[in-house]
C-alpha positions in Angstrom: -34.7 -3.3 13.4 -31.0 -3.7 14.3 -30.0 -5.0 17.6 -27.6 -2.9 19.6 -24.1 -4.2 19.1 -21.5 -3.0 21.7 -18.1 -2.5 20.2 -14.7 -1.2 21.6 -11.7 0.3 19.8 -8.4 -1.6 20.0 -5.0 -1.1 18.6 -2.8 -3.9 17.4 0.9 -3.5 17.9 2.9 -4.1 14.6 4.5 -7.5 14.0 7.8 -5.6 13.5 8.6 -2.2 14.9 11.2 -1.7 12.1 10.7 1.3 10.0 13.0 3.5 8.0 13.7 6.6 10.1 14.2 8.4 6.7 12.8 7.0 3.5 14.7 9.6 1.4 18.0 8.7 3.1 17.5 5.0 2.8 16.6 5.3 -0.9 19.6 7.3 -1.7 22.0 5.0 0.2 20.6 2.0 -1.7 20.8 3.7 -5.0 24.3 4.9 -4.4 25.4 1.4 -3.2 23.7 -0.4 -6.2 26.8 -0.3 -8.6 24.5 1.1 -11.3 25.9 3.8 -13.4 23.9 6.3 -15.4 25.7 7.8 -18.5 25.5 11.6 -18.8 22.7 12.5 -21.1 20.8 9.2 -20.7 17.1 9.1 -20.9 15.8 7.0 -18.0 12.3 5.7 -17.6 11.0 5.2 -14.1 8.2 2.7 -14.0 5.6 3.2 -11.3 2.5 1.2 -10.6 -1.1 1.8 -9.3 -0.8 0.5 -5.7 -1.1 2.7 -2.7 2.5 2.3 -1.6 3.4 4.3 1.4 5.3 7.5 0.5 5.6 6.5 -3.1 5.6 10.1 -4.3 8.6 10.8 -2.2 10.4 7.6 -3.4 9.8 8.5 -7.0 11.0 12.1 -6.5 14.2 10.8 -4.8 14.9 8.3 -7.7 14.2 11.0 -10.3 16.7 13.4 -8.5 19.3 10.7 -8.3 19.1 10.2 -12.0 19.5 13.9 -12.5 22.4 14.1 -10.2 24.1 11.4 -12.3 23.6 13.5 -15.4 20.6 11.7 -16.7 17.1 12.8 -17.9 14.3 11.0 -15.9 10.7 10.6 -17.0 7.8 8.7 -15.4 5.8 5.9 -17.1 2.7 4.4 -15.5 3.2 0.6 -15.2 -0.2 -0.7 -14.4 -1.6 -3.0 -17.1 -5.3 -2.3 -17.6 -5.9 0.1 -14.6 -7.1 3.6 -15.3 -9.5 2.1 -17.8 -6.4 1.1 -19.9 -6.1 4.7 -21.1 -3.2 7.1 -21.0 -5.4 9.8 -19.3 -6.7 7.4 -16.7 -3.2 6.1 -15.8 -1.8 9.6 -15.6 -4.7 10.5 -13.3 -3.9 7.6 -11.0 -0.3 8.6 -10.6 -1.3 12.2 -9.9 -3.8 11.2 -7.3 -0.8 9.6 -5.4 1.1 12.9 -5.5 3.3 11.9 -8.4 3.0 15.1 -10.3 5.5 16.4 -12.7 6.2 19.6 -10.8 6.7 17.6 -7.5 8.8 14.7 -8.8 10.7 17.0 -11.3 10.2 14.8 -14.2 7.6 14.5 -17.1 5.0 11.7 -17.2 4.7 9.8 -20.4 1.6 7.6 -20.1 1.4 6.1 -23.6 0.0 2.6 -23.9 2.1 1.7 -26.9 4.2 -1.4 -26.7 6.9 -3.2 -28.6 7.2 -7.0 -28.9 10.3 -8.8 -27.6 11.5 -12.3 -28.4 9.5 -14.8 -26.4 12.0 -17.7 -26.7 10.2 -20.9 -25.6 7.4 -19.3 -23.7 3.7 -20.0 -24.7 2.9 -16.2 -24.3 4.1 -13.2 -26.3 6.3 -10.6 -24.6 5.6 -6.9 -24.7 7.3 -3.8 -23.2 6.3 -0.2 -23.1 7.5 1.5 -26.3 8.7 4.7 -24.5 10.5 2.8 -21.9 12.1 0.5 -24.5 13.3 3.4 -26.5 14.9 5.0 -23.4 18.5 4.4 -22.4 17.5 2.6 -19.4 14.4 1.7 -17.2 14.1 1.7 -13.4 11.4 -0.5 -11.8 9.8 0.6 -8.5 7.5 -1.7 -6.7 6.5 -3.1 -3.3 7.2 -6.8 -2.7 4.2 -8.5 -1.1 2.0 -11.7 -1.3 -0.1 -11.7 -4.3 -4.0 -11.6 -4.2 -4.4 -14.1 -7.0 -1.8 -16.7 -6.5 1.0 -17.9 -4.3 4.5 -19.1 -5.3 8.2 -18.4 -4.9 7.8 -14.9 -6.2 4.5 -13.0 -6.2 3.8 -9.3 -6.3 7.0 -7.3 -6.9 9.7 -6.3 -9.5 9.2 -9.4 -11.6 5.5 -8.8 -11.9 6.1 -5.1 -12.6 8.4 -5.9 -15.4 5.8 -8.0 -17.0 2.2 -7.0 -16.4 3.2 -3.4 -15.4 5.8 -2.5 -17.9 4.0 -4.6 -20.6 0.9 -2.3 -20.4 -2.5 -3.5 -21.2 -1.4 -5.7 -24.1 0.9 -7.8 -21.8 -1.9 -8.0 -19.1 -4.3 -9.4 -21.6 -1.6 -11.9 -22.8 -0.7 -13.1 -19.3 -4.2 -13.5 -17.9 -5.0 -15.8 -20.7 -3.2 -18.4 -18.6 -5.1 -17.9 -15.4 -3.6 -17.6 -11.9 -1.5 -20.7 -12.2 -0.2 -19.5 -15.5 0.7 -16.1 -13.8 2.6 -18.0 -11.1 4.7 -20.0 -13.6 5.0 -17.6 -16.5 5.7 -14.2 -14.8 9.3 -15.1 -13.8 10.2 -16.5 -17.2 8.6 -13.7 -19.1 10.5 -11.2 -16.8 13.7 -12.9 -17.8 13.0 -12.2 -21.5 12.3 -8.6 -20.7 15.5 -8.3 -18.7 17.5 -10.0 -21.5 16.1 -8.0 -24.4 14.9 -4.8 -22.8 16.8 -2.2 -21.0 16.1 -2.7 -17.4 19.0 -1.3 -15.4 17.7 -1.2 -11.7 14.8 -2.2 -9.5 13.9 -0.7 -6.3 12.0 -3.1 -3.9 9.9 -1.9 -1.0 8.8 -3.8 2.1 6.2 -2.4 4.4 5.4 -3.5 7.9 2.0 -4.4 9.1 1.1 -0.7 9.8 1.6 0.1 6.1 5.0 1.8 6.8 8.1 1.6 4.9 10.4 -0.8 6.7 13.0 -1.6 4.0 14.1 -0.5 0.5 16.5 -2.5 -1.6 18.1 -1.6 -4.9 18.7 -4.6 -7.1 20.3 -5.3 -10.4 18.0 -7.0 -13.0 19.6 -10.4 -12.9 19.2 -10.6 -9.1 15.6 -9.8 -9.1 14.3 -13.4 -8.9 16.7 -14.7 -6.1 16.4 -11.5 -4.0 12.6 -11.2 -4.5 12.2 -14.6 -3.1 13.9 -13.7 0.0 12.1 -10.4 0.4 8.7 -12.1 -0.1 9.3 -14.3 3.0 10.0 -11.0 5.0 6.7 -9.5 3.6 4.7 -12.5 4.6 6.2 -12.2 8.2 4.9 -8.6 8.3 1.5 -9.0 6.6 -1.3 -7.3 8.6 -3.8 -9.8 9.9 -7.1 -9.7 11.6 -6.9 -10.7 15.3 -9.3 -13.8 15.1 -9.9 -16.5 12.5 -13.7 -16.7 12.8 -15.8 -13.7 12.1 -19.5 -13.4 11.6 -19.6 -9.8 10.3 -16.6 -7.8 8.9 -17.3 -4.2 8.2 -14.8 -2.6 5.8 -15.1 1.2 5.6 -13.4 1.4 2.2 -11.8 -0.7 -0.6 -10.1 0.3 -3.9 -7.2 -0.4 -6.3 -5.0 1.9 -4.2 -5.6 -0.6 -1.2 -5.0 -3.8 -3.2 -5.3 -5.0 -6.8 -8.4 -6.9 -5.7 -9.8 -4.0 -3.8 -9.4 -5.8 -0.6 -6.4 -8.0 0.1 -7.5 -11.6 -0.3 -4.8 -12.8 2.2 -6.5 -10.6 4.9 -10.2 -11.5 4.3 -9.5 -15.1 3.4 -11.4 -15.0 0.1 -9.9 -15.6 -3.3 -12.8 -16.2 -5.6 -10.8 -17.7 -8.5 -11.9 -20.7 -10.1 -9.3 -23.6 -9.6 -7.4 -21.7 -7.0 -7.7 -22.9 -3.4 -9.4 -20.6 -0.8 -7.1 -19.5 2.0 -7.5 -21.7 5.1 -8.3 -18.6 7.4 -9.9 -16.4 8.3 -13.4 -17.5 7.8 -15.9 -14.6 7.5 -19.7 -15.2 7.1 -20.6 -11.7 5.9 -18.4 -8.8 4.4 -20.0 -5.4 4.3 -18.1 -2.7 2.2 -19.3 0.8 2.9 -17.3 2.9 0.4 -14.9 3.0 -2.7 -11.8 5.1 -2.3 -11.5 8.2 -4.3 -8.0 7.1 -5.4 -9.7 4.0 -7.1 -11.2 6.4 -9.6 -14.4 4.4 -9.8 -12.6 1.0 -10.3 -14.6 -1.4 -8.1 -12.7 -4.5 -9.0 -13.0 -6.9 -6.2 -16.5 -5.8 -5.1 -17.5 -9.5 -5.7 -15.5 -10.4 -2.7 -18.0 -8.6 -0.6 -21.5 -9.7 0.3 -23.1 -6.3 0.9 -22.4 -2.8 -0.3 -24.0 0.5 0.3 -25.7 2.8 -2.2 -22.9 5.2 -1.4 -20.4 2.7 -2.8 -22.6 1.8 -5.7 -22.9 5.4 -6.9 -19.1 5.7 -7.2 -18.6 2.7 -9.5 -17.2 3.4 -13.0 -18.5 0.3 -14.6 -16.5 0.6 -17.9 -13.2 0.9 -15.9 -14.2 -1.8 -13.5 -15.3 -4.2 -16.2 -12.1 -3.7 -18.4 -10.0 -4.5 -15.4 -12.2 -7.7 -14.6 -12.2 -8.9 -18.2 -8.5 -8.3 -18.5 -7.9 -10.5 -15.4 -10.6 -13.0 -16.5 -11.7 -13.4 -12.8 -15.4 -12.5 -13.4 -16.5 -13.6 -9.9 -14.7 -10.6 -8.5 -16.7 -8.2 -10.7 -20.2 -9.5 -9.6 -22.4 -7.0 -7.8 -23.2 -7.7 -4.1 -26.5 -6.8 -2.3 -26.9 -3.0 -2.3 -28.2 -1.6 1.0 -29.6 1.9 1.1 -27.3 2.8 4.2 -25.2 1.3 6.9 -28.1 0.5 9.1 -29.7 -1.6 6.5 -26.4 -3.2 5.6 -25.9 -4.3 9.1 -29.5 -5.5 9.5 -29.0 -7.6 6.4 -25.7 -9.0 7.7 -27.2 -9.9 11.0 -30.0 -11.9 9.3 -27.5 -13.7 7.0 -25.1 -14.4 9.8 -28.0 -16.1 11.8 -26.8 -14.6 15.1 -29.7 -13.7 17.4 -27.8 -12.6 20.6 -25.8 -9.5 20.1 -23.5 -10.5 22.9 -22.4 -13.6 20.8 -21.8 -11.9 17.5 -18.1 -11.9 16.3 -18.0 -8.5 14.6 -15.0 -6.4 13.4 -14.9 -3.0 11.7 -11.8 -1.9 9.9 -10.9 1.1 7.7 -9.5 -1.2 5.0 -7.3 -4.2 4.5 -4.1 -2.1 4.6 -5.1 -0.4 7.9 -5.3 -3.1 10.6 -3.5 -1.2 13.3 -6.8 -0.1 14.8 -10.2 -1.4 14.6 -13.6 -1.8 16.4 -14.4 -5.3 17.9 -17.5 -6.8 19.5 -17.4 -8.1 23.0 -17.2 -11.6 21.9 -14.1 -10.9 19.8 -12.5 -9.0 22.6 -13.1 -11.9 25.0 -11.1 -14.1 22.6 -8.1 -11.8 22.3 -7.9 -9.8 25.6 -5.1 -11.8 26.9 -3.0 -11.2 23.7 0.0 -8.9 24.5 -0.2 -7.3 21.1 -3.8 -5.8 21.7 -4.5 -2.6 23.6 -8.0 -1.4 24.3 -8.3 2.3 23.7 -12.0 3.1 24.3 -14.9 2.0 26.4 -17.7 0.0 24.8 -20.3 1.9 22.8 -23.0 1.0 20.3 -21.9 0.4 16.9 -24.9 2.1 15.5 -27.4 3.8 17.9 -31.2 3.5 17.1 -31.3 7.0 15.7 -28.3 6.6 13.4 -28.4 5.3 9.8 -24.8 5.9 9.0 -21.6 5.0 11.0 -19.5 7.8 12.3 -16.0 8.2 10.8 -13.4 5.9 12.1 
């Protein structure tokens, strides 16, 4: 039987208190100051991805309205590679689950997976672009700039990646992942240059979030400025990455993971696990056992990244759409991330297994943290040992008295 594990709830203060007071106003100001003109009657594609970006539905609506105000005709295209099972229906469903619905944003969604091939120059890979976007009069890219979960370089996840793996649909995702993580690091910037040169990209809207998953900055960029500006924005994103409060953890309980949280289900930069052959593992944190309790509804059954966990629950397992998951995994070629962890019948069994695997006997000594997901690190539950290590930190506030993580009569954890 599980030992009683006392935990308390804490709040982490954000690394930066900077947030946009009005996202709508910030986006409009950036668009108006971008110097980009939209000709009257132009058909403008707005490329939107599959990540859970804060207020993304509002941002898309503002961009669509701005295009209309300039006399253009906006439409939305999913820019998400193999996500949604690499089908038009699946990708439309993902956008709609984020609130990006035609009646709300005021623009139709065209989820076609068709692509056209562009000149590749001296690149080893072929270059593709969404056919409906290519045939438009211009394309606007929207994406969050943040550290990537597969590799690290001068530019990582942002507008350049969206131009390539997003706008290039499933075909380009397959093409790029043939070269592995290191190939992505080197080839995405160069491939984006070909798309910018031969495609019709007119504008990019870069988004930076703070460690509380709140919009802190939006920046409208012209295509030929993407690389230089994104490099600067990535440094800002690193400075505002959410982090766990300690580097050594025996058990991490994650309430949910999913594609809306991270491309790898859980952010590898947060959990300290990469699981990609040939890529170095993060130096910290070091976590002995990771339990994941649930798969988000917004992930639509895509459990990519479950191989980063050690134990999942039957509740999680029942939500897995294996065809969708395996298509995403095979497209990425990172098979370790698709391997099935141990499946516990409930939270109690998951914790019992984790305690056995962590080899900790005294519950007072266990370093345990429970989080909602890797995007939501503003509040969490920590064990007494963890609290003793961070209690002098000015950025930590204890908000509850100690209580049992799971009482003897309970089999499931209460809601966060």
